[in-house]
C-alpha positions in Angstrom: 6.3 7.2 4.0 3.7 4.9 4.4 3.6 1.4 2.3 1.7 -1.0 0.9 2.0 -4.5 1.6 -0.1 -6.6 0.1 -4.2 -6.3 -1.2 -5.6 -9.6 -1.0 -9.1 -9.6 -2.5 -12.3 -11.3 0.6 -15.8 -11.4 -1.5 -16.5 -8.2 -2.8 -13.7 -6.2 -0.2 -9.9 -6.0 -0.2 -7.7 -6.2 2.2 -4.8 -3.5 2.6 -2.2 -4.7 4.4 0.5 -2.0 5.4 3.7 -3.0 7.6 1.7 -2.0 11.6 -1.5 -2.7 10.5 -4.5 -3.5 7.6 -7.9 -1.9 5.9 -10.3 -3.3 4.6 -12.1 -1.1 1.8 -14.0 -1.4 -1.3 -13.2 -1.6 -4.5 -14.3 2.6 -5.5 -11.2 3.5 -2.2 -8.9 0.9 -4.6 -9.5 3.1 -7.8 -9.6 6.1 -6.0 -6.8 5.9 -4.3 -5.2 4.8 -7.0 -4.1 1.9 -4.9 -1.6 -1.1 -6.3 0.8 -3.4 -4.8 4.1 -2.2 -3.3 2.8 1.0 -3.6 4.1 3.7 -0.9 1.6 6.8 0.3 2.3 9.8 1.7 0.9 10.8 5.2 -1.9 12.8 4.0 -3.4 10.3 1.4 -3.1 7.6 3.9 -5.1 9.8 6.7 -7.4 10.3 3.9 -7.9 6.8 2.4 -8.2 6.3 6.2 -11.2 8.2 6.5 -12.9 6.3 3.6 -12.1 3.0 5.0 -14.7 1.7 7.9 -12.5 -1.0 8.5 -9.0 -0.8 10.3 -7.2 -3.4 11.3 -4.5 -3.6 13.8 -1.7 -6.1 14.0 
């Protein structure tokens, strides 16, 4: 499982922070995956989310 630590809005995108990385997504992705702070994602769901996201930011 992968936990969402924080979701922050930056202009027209959102930065979703996980424990070891962050991704930058548009609002449609937040809605599609019903992403909320403190939510745990299954690995399958997390991998699909990475496919939809345009930018992955590694810490």
